[in-house]
PyMOL Python script that loads the backbone (N, CA, C, O; Angstrom):
from pymol import cmd

cmd.read_pdbstr("""\
ATOM      1  N   UNK A   1      45.130 136.860 129.146  1.00  0.00           N
ATOM      2  CA  UNK A   1      45.579 137.712 130.230  1.00  0.00           C
ATOM      3  C   UNK A   1      47.100 137.829 130.185  1.00  0.00           C
ATOM      4  O   UNK A   1      47.794 136.836 129.971  1.00  0.00           O
ATOM      5  N   UNK A   2      47.599 138.999 130.378  1.00  0.00           N
ATOM      6  CA  UNK A   2      49.032 139.260 130.314  1.00  0.00           C
ATOM      7  C   UNK A   2      49.689 138.996 131.661  1.00  0.00           C
ATOM      8  O   UNK A   2      49.108 139.261 132.714  1.00  0.00           O
ATOM      9  N   UNK A   3      50.909 138.471 131.612  1.00  0.00           N
ATOM     10  CA  UNK A   3      51.660 138.214 132.846  1.00  0.00           C
ATOM     11  C   UNK A   3      52.605 139.344 133.190  1.00  0.00           C
ATOM     12  O   UNK A   3      53.388 139.226 134.132  1.00  0.00           O
ATOM     13  N   UNK A   4      52.548 140.437 132.446  1.00  0.00           N
ATOM     14  CA  UNK A   4      53.437 141.552 132.749  1.00  0.00           C
ATOM     15  C   UNK A   4      52.872 142.365 133.903  1.00  0.00           C
ATOM     16  O   UNK A   4      51.676 142.654 133.931  1.00  0.00           O
ATOM     17  N   UNK A   5      53.718 142.733 134.852  1.00  0.00           N
ATOM     18  CA  UNK A   5      53.261 143.520 135.997  1.00  0.00           C
ATOM     19  C   UNK A   5      52.808 144.913 135.563  1.00  0.00           C
ATOM     20  O   UNK A   5      53.337 145.475 134.604  1.00  0.00           O
ATOM     21  N   UNK A   6      51.845 145.451 136.261  1.00  0.00           N
ATOM     22  CA  UNK A   6      51.395 146.814 135.986  1.00  0.00           C
ATOM     23  C   UNK A   6      50.819 147.427 137.252  1.00  0.00           C
ATOM     24  O   UNK A   6      50.512 146.723 138.214  1.00  0.00           O
ATOM     25  N   UNK A   7      50.676 148.739 137.240  1.00  0.00           N
ATOM     26  CA  UNK A   7      50.077 149.435 138.368  1.00  0.00           C
ATOM     27  C   UNK A   7      51.070 149.920 139.413  1.00  0.00           C
ATOM     28  O   UNK A   7      50.666 150.457 140.445  1.00  0.00           O
ATOM     29  N   UNK A   8      52.355 149.738 139.162  1.00  0.00           N
ATOM     30  CA  UNK A   8      53.364 150.190 140.110  1.00  0.00           C
ATOM     31  C   UNK A   8      53.794 151.611 139.800  1.00  0.00           C
ATOM     32  O   UNK A   8      53.797 152.040 138.646  1.00  0.00           O
ATOM     33  N   UNK A   9      54.159 152.336 140.851  1.00  0.00           N
ATOM     34  CA  UNK A   9      54.692 153.684 140.717  1.00  0.00           C
ATOM     35  C   UNK A   9      55.680 153.903 141.854  1.00  0.00           C
ATOM     36  O   UNK A   9      55.604 153.235 142.885  1.00  0.00           O
ATOM     37  N   UNK A  10      56.594 154.826 141.669  1.00  0.00           N
ATOM     38  CA  UNK A  10      57.546 155.102 142.740  1.00  0.00           C
ATOM     39  C   UNK A  10      57.777 156.598 142.868  1.00  0.00           C
ATOM     40  O   UNK A  10      57.621 157.361 141.915  1.00  0.00           O
ATOM     41  N   UNK A  11      58.155 156.991 144.080  1.00  0.00           N
ATOM     42  CA  UNK A  11      58.448 158.380 144.401  1.00  0.00           C
ATOM     43  C   UNK A  11      59.761 158.426 145.162  1.00  0.00           C
ATOM     44  O   UNK A  11      59.968 157.671 146.112  1.00  0.00           O
ATOM     45  N   UNK A  12      60.644 159.319 144.735  1.00  0.00           N
ATOM     46  CA  UNK A  12      61.898 159.521 145.454  1.00  0.00           C
ATOM     47  C   UNK A  12      61.663 160.648 146.453  1.00  0.00           C
ATOM     48  O   UNK A  12      61.289 161.759 146.076  1.00  0.00           O
ATOM     49  N   UNK A  13      61.883 160.355 147.709  1.00  0.00           N
ATOM     50  CA  UNK A  13      61.660 161.345 148.765  1.00  0.00           C
ATOM     51  C   UNK A  13      62.911 162.188 148.981  1.00  0.00           C
ATOM     52  O   UNK A  13      63.994 161.845 148.507  1.00  0.00           O
ATOM     53  N   UNK A  14      62.746 163.292 149.701  1.00  0.00           N
ATOM     54  CA  UNK A  14      63.862 164.206 149.967  1.00  0.00           C
ATOM     55  C   UNK A  14      65.019 163.526 150.683  1.00  0.00           C
ATOM     56  O   UNK A  14      66.179 163.868 150.452  1.00  0.00           O
ATOM     57  N   UNK A  15      64.715 162.568 151.548  1.00  0.00           N
ATOM     58  CA  UNK A  15      65.774 161.903 152.312  1.00  0.00           C
ATOM     59  C   UNK A  15      66.456 160.777 151.540  1.00  0.00           C
ATOM     60  O   UNK A  15      67.313 160.083 152.087  1.00  0.00           O
ATOM     61  N   UNK A  16      66.083 160.588 150.267  1.00  0.00           N
ATOM     62  CA  UNK A  16      66.720 159.584 149.422  1.00  0.00           C
ATOM     63  C   UNK A  16      66.028 158.238 149.409  1.00  0.00           C
ATOM     64  O   UNK A  16      66.419 157.350 148.651  1.00  0.00           O
ATOM     65  N   UNK A  17      65.011 158.069 150.230  1.00  0.00           N
ATOM     66  CA  UNK A  17      64.278 156.811 150.206  1.00  0.00           C
ATOM     67  C   UNK A  17      63.373 156.781 148.981  1.00  0.00           C
ATOM     68  O   UNK A  17      63.015 157.821 148.428  1.00  0.00           O
ATOM     69  N   UNK A  18      63.013 155.571 148.569  1.00  0.00           N
ATOM     70  CA  UNK A  18      62.132 155.386 147.424  1.00  0.00           C
ATOM     71  C   UNK A  18      60.882 154.671 147.912  1.00  0.00           C
ATOM     72  O   UNK A  18      60.963 153.563 148.441  1.00  0.00           O
ATOM     73  N   UNK A  19      59.731 155.300 147.736  1.00  0.00           N
ATOM     74  CA  UNK A  19      58.459 154.703 148.123  1.00  0.00           C
ATOM     75  C   UNK A  19      57.824 154.103 146.877  1.00  0.00           C
ATOM     76  O   UNK A  19      57.625 154.800 145.882  1.00  0.00           O
ATOM     77  N   UNK A  20      57.505 152.811 146.928  1.00  0.00           N
ATOM     78  CA  UNK A  20      56.871 152.128 145.804  1.00  0.00           C
ATOM     79  C   UNK A  20      55.424 151.839 146.175  1.00  0.00           C
ATOM     80  O   UNK A  20      55.131 151.319 147.252  1.00  0.00           O
ATOM     81  N   UNK A  21      54.526 152.188 145.259  1.00  0.00           N
ATOM     82  CA  UNK A  21      53.109 151.920 145.460  1.00  0.00           C
ATOM     83  C   UNK A  21      52.609 150.986 144.363  1.00  0.00           C
ATOM     84  O   UNK A  21      53.188 150.914 143.279  1.00  0.00           O
ATOM     85  N   UNK A  22      51.531 150.277 144.663  1.00  0.00           N
ATOM     86  CA  UNK A  22      50.880 149.396 143.694  1.00  0.00           C
ATOM     87  C   UNK A  22      49.401 149.740 143.697  1.00  0.00           C
ATOM     88  O   UNK A  22      48.704 149.540 144.691  1.00  0.00           O
ATOM     89  N   UNK A  23      48.933 150.258 142.574  1.00  0.00           N
ATOM     90  CA  UNK A  23      47.553 150.744 142.444  1.00  0.00           C
ATOM     91  C   UNK A  23      47.198 151.728 143.567  1.00  0.00           C
ATOM     92  O   UNK A  23      46.106 151.680 144.132  1.00  0.00           O
ATOM     93  N   UNK A  24      48.145 152.620 143.874  1.00  0.00           N
ATOM     94  CA  UNK A  24      47.904 153.677 144.849  1.00  0.00           C
ATOM     95  C   UNK A  24      48.113 153.293 146.299  1.00  0.00           C
ATOM     96  O   UNK A  24      48.011 154.150 147.176  1.00  0.00           O
ATOM     97  N   UNK A  25      48.402 152.034 146.578  1.00  0.00           N
ATOM     98  CA  UNK A  25      48.611 151.588 147.955  1.00  0.00           C
ATOM     99  C   UNK A  25      50.092 151.339 148.201  1.00  0.00           C
ATOM    100  O   UNK A  25      50.792 150.806 147.340  1.00  0.00           O
ATOM    101  N   UNK A  26      50.560 151.724 149.367  1.00  0.00           N
ATOM    102  CA  UNK A  26      51.972 151.544 149.710  1.00  0.00           C
ATOM    103  C   UNK A  26      52.351 150.071 149.623  1.00  0.00           C
ATOM    104  O   UNK A  26      51.674 149.209 150.183  1.00  0.00           O
ATOM    105  N   UNK A  27      53.449 149.792 148.911  1.00  0.00           N
ATOM    106  CA  UNK A  27      53.923 148.419 148.772  1.00  0.00           C
ATOM    107  C   UNK A  27      55.207 148.211 149.563  1.00  0.00           C
ATOM    108  O   UNK A  27      55.343 147.219 150.279  1.00  0.00           O
ATOM    109  N   UNK A  28      56.156 149.150 149.434  1.00  0.00           N
ATOM    110  CA  UNK A  28      57.408 149.049 150.173  1.00  0.00           C
ATOM    111  C   UNK A  28      58.148 150.375 150.126  1.00  0.00           C
ATOM    112  O   UNK A  28      57.833 151.251 149.320  1.00  0.00           O
ATOM    113  N   UNK A  29      59.133 150.509 151.000  1.00  0.00           N
ATOM    114  CA  UNK A  29      60.021 151.673 151.011  1.00  0.00           C
ATOM    115  C   UNK A  29      61.446 151.144 150.962  1.00  0.00           C
ATOM    116  O   UNK A  29      61.831 150.283 151.754  1.00  0.00           O
ATOM    117  N   UNK A  30      62.221 151.670 150.022  1.00  0.00           N
ATOM    118  CA  UNK A  30      63.618 151.275 149.886  1.00  0.00           C
ATOM    119  C   UNK A  30      64.493 152.362 150.471  1.00  0.00           C
ATOM    120  O   UNK A  30      64.251 153.549 150.252  1.00  0.00           O
ATOM    121  N   UNK A  31      65.517 151.957 151.221  1.00  0.00           N
ATOM    122  CA  UNK A  31      66.435 152.913 151.848  1.00  0.00           C
ATOM    123  C   UNK A  31      67.870 152.539 151.506  1.00  0.00           C
ATOM    124  O   UNK A  31      68.164 151.392 151.170  1.00  0.00           O
ATOM    125  N   UNK A  32      68.746 153.511 151.595  1.00  0.00           N
ATOM    126  CA  UNK A  32      70.174 153.279 151.460  1.00  0.00           C
ATOM    127  C   UNK A  32      70.573 152.663 150.136  1.00  0.00           C
ATOM    128  O   UNK A  32      70.176 153.123 149.065  1.00  0.00           O
ATOM    129  N   UNK A  33      71.369 151.611 150.234  1.00  0.00           N
ATOM    130  CA  UNK A  33      71.921 150.945 149.044  1.00  0.00           C
ATOM    131  C   UNK A  33      70.829 150.377 148.139  1.00  0.00           C
ATOM    132  O   UNK A  33      70.936 150.451 146.915  1.00  0.00           O
ATOM    133  N   UNK A  34      69.782 149.810 148.734  1.00  0.00           N
ATOM    134  CA  UNK A  34      68.690 149.255 147.922  1.00  0.00           C
ATOM    135  C   UNK A  34      68.009 150.345 147.111  1.00  0.00           C
ATOM    136  O   UNK A  34      67.636 150.113 145.961  1.00  0.00           O
ATOM    137  N   UNK A  35      67.842 151.523 147.686  1.00  0.00           N
ATOM    138  CA  UNK A  35      67.223 152.637 146.963  1.00  0.00           C
ATOM    139  C   UNK A  35      68.123 153.095 145.822  1.00  0.00           C
ATOM    140  O   UNK A  35      67.646 153.334 144.712  1.00  0.00           O
ATOM    141  N   UNK A  36      69.409 153.216 146.086  1.00  0.00           N
ATOM    142  CA  UNK A  36      70.361 153.637 145.072  1.00  0.00           C
ATOM    143  C   UNK A  36      70.420 152.632 143.928  1.00  0.00           C
ATOM    144  O   UNK A  36      70.383 153.013 142.758  1.00  0.00           O
ATOM    145  N   UNK A  37      70.511 151.346 144.267  1.00  0.00           N
ATOM    146  CA  UNK A  37      70.547 150.301 143.240  1.00  0.00           C
ATOM    147  C   UNK A  37      69.267 150.299 142.415  1.00  0.00           C
ATOM    148  O   UNK A  37      69.308 150.152 141.194  1.00  0.00           O
ATOM    149  N   UNK A  38      68.128 150.464 143.091  1.00  0.00           N
ATOM    150  CA  UNK A  38      66.852 150.502 142.388  1.00  0.00           C
ATOM    151  C   UNK A  38      66.830 151.633 141.364  1.00  0.00           C
ATOM    152  O   UNK A  38      66.450 151.424 140.212  1.00  0.00           O
ATOM    153  N   UNK A  39      67.235 152.824 141.780  1.00  0.00           N
ATOM    154  CA  UNK A  39      67.216 153.974 140.871  1.00  0.00           C
ATOM    155  C   UNK A  39      68.166 153.781 139.698  1.00  0.00           C
ATOM    156  O   UNK A  39      67.868 154.219 138.587  1.00  0.00           O
ATOM    157  N   UNK A  40      69.298 153.137 139.926  1.00  0.00           N
ATOM    158  CA  UNK A  40      70.228 152.836 138.832  1.00  0.00           C
ATOM    159  C   UNK A  40      69.599 151.873 137.834  1.00  0.00           C
ATOM    160  O   UNK A  40      69.713 152.066 136.623  1.00  0.00           O
ATOM    161  N   UNK A  41      68.936 150.838 138.339  1.00  0.00           N
ATOM    162  CA  UNK A  41      68.372 149.811 137.467  1.00  0.00           C
ATOM    163  C   UNK A  41      67.085 150.242 136.772  1.00  0.00           C
ATOM    164  O   UNK A  41      66.808 149.791 135.660  1.00  0.00           O
ATOM    165  N   UNK A  42      66.302 151.099 137.398  1.00  0.00           N
ATOM    166  CA  UNK A  42      65.016 151.483 136.819  1.00  0.00           C
ATOM    167  C   UNK A  42      65.211 152.270 135.514  1.00  0.00           C
ATOM    168  O   UNK A  42      64.323 152.296 134.662  1.00  0.00           O
ATOM    169  N   UNK A  43      66.364 152.903 135.368  1.00  0.00           N
ATOM    170  CA  UNK A  43      66.649 153.658 134.150  1.00  0.00           C
ATOM    171  C   UNK A  43      66.948 152.748 132.970  1.00  0.00           C
ATOM    172  O   UNK A  43      66.786 153.161 131.822  1.00  0.00           O
ATOM    173  N   UNK A  44      67.380 151.520 133.228  1.00  0.00           N
ATOM    174  CA  UNK A  44      67.863 150.649 132.165  1.00  0.00           C
ATOM    175  C   UNK A  44      66.952 149.478 131.836  1.00  0.00           C
ATOM    176  O   UNK A  44      67.276 148.691 130.946  1.00  0.00           O
ATOM    177  N   UNK A  45      65.849 149.339 132.505  1.00  0.00           N
ATOM    178  CA  UNK A  45      65.020 148.163 132.265  1.00  0.00           C
ATOM    179  C   UNK A  45      63.547 148.461 132.365  1.00  0.00           C
ATOM    180  O   UNK A  45      63.118 149.614 132.373  1.00  0.00           O
ATOM    181  N   UNK A  46      62.783 147.388 132.440  1.00  0.00           N
ATOM    182  CA  UNK A  46      61.338 147.485 132.591  1.00  0.00           C
ATOM    183  C   UNK A  46      61.038 147.856 134.047  1.00  0.00           C
ATOM    184  O   UNK A  46      61.153 147.027 134.949  1.00  0.00           O
ATOM    185  N   UNK A  47      60.656 149.106 134.252  1.00  0.00           N
ATOM    186  CA  UNK A  47      60.451 149.560 135.634  1.00  0.00           C
ATOM    187  C   UNK A  47      59.318 148.817 136.329  1.00  0.00           C
ATOM    188  O   UNK A  47      59.395 148.595 137.538  1.00  0.00           O
ATOM    189  N   UNK A  48      58.270 148.425 135.610  1.00  0.00           N
ATOM    190  CA  UNK A  48      57.159 147.700 136.230  1.00  0.00           C
ATOM    191  C   UNK A  48      57.619 146.338 136.745  1.00  0.00           C
ATOM    192  O   UNK A  48      57.277 145.946 137.861  1.00  0.00           O
ATOM    193  N   UNK A  49      58.387 145.625 135.942  1.00  0.00           N
ATOM    194  CA  UNK A  49      58.882 144.314 136.371  1.00  0.00           C
ATOM    195  C   UNK A  49      59.844 144.448 137.540  1.00  0.00           C
ATOM    196  O   UNK A  49      59.806 143.648 138.474  1.00  0.00           O
ATOM    197  N   UNK A  50      60.695 145.446 137.492  1.00  0.00           N
ATOM    198  CA  UNK A  50      61.642 145.673 138.585  1.00  0.00           C
ATOM    199  C   UNK A  50      60.911 145.967 139.891  1.00  0.00           C
ATOM    200  O   UNK A  50      61.257 145.413 140.934  1.00  0.00           O
ATOM    201  N   UNK A  51      59.907 146.834 139.838  1.00  0.00           N
ATOM    202  CA  UNK A  51      59.156 147.153 141.059  1.00  0.00           C
ATOM    203  C   UNK A  51      58.405 145.926 141.566  1.00  0.00           C
ATOM    204  O   UNK A  51      58.288 145.739 142.777  1.00  0.00           O
ATOM    205  N   UNK A  52      57.901 145.097 140.679  1.00  0.00           N
ATOM    206  CA  UNK A  52      57.231 143.865 141.097  1.00  0.00           C
ATOM    207  C   UNK A  52      58.206 142.942 141.814  1.00  0.00           C
ATOM    208  O   UNK A  52      57.864 142.341 142.832  1.00  0.00           O
ATOM    209  N   UNK A  53      59.408 142.831 141.288  1.00  0.00           N
ATOM    210  CA  UNK A  53      60.415 141.970 141.923  1.00  0.00           C
ATOM    211  C   UNK A  53      60.828 142.518 143.287  1.00  0.00           C
ATOM    212  O   UNK A  53      60.951 141.760 144.249  1.00  0.00           O
ATOM    213  N   UNK A  54      61.041 143.824 143.372  1.00  0.00           N
ATOM    214  CA  UNK A  54      61.485 144.438 144.626  1.00  0.00           C
ATOM    215  C   UNK A  54      60.423 144.296 145.716  1.00  0.00           C
ATOM    216  O   UNK A  54      60.757 144.089 146.883  1.00  0.00           O
ATOM    217  N   UNK A  55      59.155 144.405 145.345  1.00  0.00           N
ATOM    218  CA  UNK A  55      58.091 144.329 146.343  1.00  0.00           C
ATOM    219  C   UNK A  55      57.677 142.901 146.652  1.00  0.00           C
ATOM    220  O   UNK A  55      56.930 142.660 147.600  1.00  0.00           O
ATOM    221  N   UNK A  56      58.160 141.952 145.857  1.00  0.00           N
ATOM    222  CA  UNK A  56      57.766 140.562 146.071  1.00  0.00           C
ATOM    223  C   UNK A  56      56.451 140.224 145.407  1.00  0.00           C
ATOM    224  O   UNK A  56      55.952 139.109 145.560  1.00  0.00           O
ATOM    225  N   UNK A  57      55.884 141.154 144.680  1.00  0.00           N
ATOM    226  CA  UNK A  57      54.612 140.947 143.996  1.00  0.00           C
ATOM    227  C   UNK A  57      54.902 140.563 142.545  1.00  0.00           C
ATOM    228  O   UNK A  57      54.554 141.289 141.614  1.00  0.00           O
ATOM    229  N   UNK A  58      55.540 139.419 142.375  1.00  0.00           N
ATOM    230  CA  UNK A  58      55.999 139.012 141.057  1.00  0.00           C
ATOM    231  C   UNK A  58      55.534 137.597 140.776  1.00  0.00           C
ATOM    232  O   UNK A  58      55.755 136.694 141.583  1.00  0.00           O
ATOM    233  N   UNK A  59      54.905 137.404 139.661  1.00  0.00           N
ATOM    234  CA  UNK A  59      54.445 136.072 139.285  1.00  0.00           C
ATOM    235  C   UNK A  59      55.618 135.268 138.752  1.00  0.00           C
ATOM    236  O   UNK A  59      56.337 135.707 137.854  1.00  0.00           O
ATOM    237  N   UNK A  60      55.798 134.089 139.317  1.00  0.00           N
ATOM    238  CA  UNK A  60      56.915 133.236 138.920  1.00  0.00           C
ATOM    239  C   UNK A  60      56.510 132.188 137.902  1.00  0.00           C
ATOM    240  O   UNK A  60      57.366 131.460 137.400  1.00  0.00           O
ATOM    241  N   UNK A  61      55.240 132.093 137.587  1.00  0.00           N
ATOM    242  CA  UNK A  61      54.791 131.121 136.609  1.00  0.00           C
ATOM    243  C   UNK A  61      54.448 129.774 137.205  1.00  0.00           C
ATOM    244  O   UNK A  61      54.067 128.864 136.469  1.00  0.00           O
ATOM    245  N   UNK A  62      54.570 129.613 138.516  1.00  0.00           N
ATOM    246  CA  UNK A  62      54.303 128.312 139.131  1.00  0.00           C
ATOM    247  C   UNK A  62      53.011 128.304 139.937  1.00  0.00           C
ATOM    248  O   UNK A  62      52.749 127.344 140.662  1.00  0.00           O
ATOM    249  N   UNK A  63      52.205 129.343 139.828  1.00  0.00           N
ATOM    250  CA  UNK A  63      50.993 129.421 140.631  1.00  0.00           C
ATOM    251  C   UNK A  63      50.023 128.283 140.308  1.00  0.00           C
ATOM    252  O   UNK A  63      49.399 127.722 141.209  1.00  0.00           O
ATOM    253  N   UNK A  64      49.898 127.943 139.019  1.00  0.00           N
ATOM    254  CA  UNK A  64      48.974 126.877 138.637  1.00  0.00           C
ATOM    255  C   UNK A  64      49.461 125.535 139.187  1.00  0.00           C
ATOM    256  O   UNK A  64      48.662 124.747 139.693  1.00  0.00           O
ATOM    257  N   UNK A  65      50.749 125.276 139.091  1.00  0.00           N
ATOM    258  CA  UNK A  65      51.297 124.028 139.615  1.00  0.00           C
ATOM    259  C   UNK A  65      51.101 123.943 141.123  1.00  0.00           C
ATOM    260  O   UNK A  65      50.780 122.876 141.648  1.00  0.00           O
ATOM    261  N   UNK A  66      51.291 125.055 141.823  1.00  0.00           N
ATOM    262  CA  UNK A  66      51.111 125.068 143.274  1.00  0.00           C
ATOM    263  C   UNK A  66      49.650 124.835 143.646  1.00  0.00           C
ATOM    264  O   UNK A  66      49.361 124.174 144.644  1.00  0.00           O
ATOM    265  N   UNK A  67      48.744 125.366 142.862  1.00  0.00           N
ATOM    266  CA  UNK A  67      47.317 125.189 143.134  1.00  0.00           C
ATOM    267  C   UNK A  67      46.934 123.715 143.051  1.00  0.00           C
ATOM    268  O   UNK A  67      46.050 123.264 143.780  1.00  0.00           O
ATOM    269  N   UNK A  68      47.587 122.964 142.175  1.00  0.00           N
ATOM    270  CA  UNK A  68      47.258 121.548 141.983  1.00  0.00           C
ATOM    271  C   UNK A  68      48.044 120.610 142.885  1.00  0.00           C
ATOM    272  O   UNK A  68      47.860 119.395 142.817  1.00  0.00           O
ATOM    273  N   UNK A  69      48.913 121.148 143.726  1.00  0.00           N
ATOM    274  CA  UNK A  69      49.685 120.311 144.637  1.00  0.00           C
ATOM    275  C   UNK A  69      48.744 119.690 145.663  1.00  0.00           C
ATOM    276  O   UNK A  69      47.806 120.350 146.110  1.00  0.00           O
ATOM    277  N   UNK A  70      48.975 118.431 146.047  1.00  0.00           N
ATOM    278  CA  UNK A  70      48.063 117.737 146.988  1.00  0.00           C
ATOM    279  C   UNK A  70      47.777 118.502 148.272  1.00  0.00           C
ATOM    280  O   UNK A  70      46.651 118.450 148.767  1.00  0.00           O
ATOM    281  N   UNK A  71      48.755 119.209 148.829  1.00  0.00           N
ATOM    282  CA  UNK A  71      48.493 119.900 150.103  1.00  0.00           C
ATOM    283  C   UNK A  71      47.585 121.111 149.921  1.00  0.00           C
ATOM    284  O   UNK A  71      47.028 121.608 150.901  1.00  0.00           O
ATOM    285  N   UNK A  72      47.422 121.598 148.693  1.00  0.00           N
ATOM    286  CA  UNK A  72      46.606 122.783 148.446  1.00  0.00           C
ATOM    287  C   UNK A  72      45.259 122.481 147.802  1.00  0.00           C
ATOM    288  O   UNK A  72      44.484 123.408 147.569  1.00  0.00           O
ATOM    289  N   UNK A  73      44.956 121.244 147.512  1.00  0.00           N
ATOM    290  CA  UNK A  73      43.729 120.898 146.781  1.00  0.00           C
ATOM    291  C   UNK A  73      42.458 121.169 147.567  1.00  0.00           C
ATOM    292  O   UNK A  73      41.430 121.500 146.976  1.00  0.00           O
ATOM    293  N   UNK A  74      42.504 121.038 148.868  1.00  0.00           N
ATOM    294  CA  UNK A  74      41.309 121.200 149.681  1.00  0.00           C
ATOM    295  C   UNK A  74      40.957 122.656 149.972  1.00  0.00           C
ATOM    296  O   UNK A  74      39.966 122.909 150.656  1.00  0.00           O
ATOM    297  N   UNK A  75      41.724 123.611 149.483  1.00  0.00           N
ATOM    298  CA  UNK A  75      41.519 125.016 149.826  1.00  0.00           C
ATOM    299  C   UNK A  75      40.729 125.737 148.789  1.00  0.00           C
ATOM    300  O   UNK A  75      40.470 126.932 148.930  1.00  0.00           O
TER     301      UNK A  75
END
""", "prot")
cmd.dss("prot")
cmd.show_as("cartoon", "prot")
cmd.util.cbc("prot")
cmd.orient("prot")
């Protein structure tokens, strides 16, 4: 299984906001400086990874370790 993010898309609205969706569902809306910075960065990098980071839907690689932590074992 790949750890690369996928399924993200974005739309720039007339008012300058950026709407990010994940598999067709609204994930977040960026306004002002965050929208401008996002559009600058999306041109120069992996747009899927960037959108995952911006929406907070980003795997950090510690999910397995967290699952085995004593406070989470009973769940």
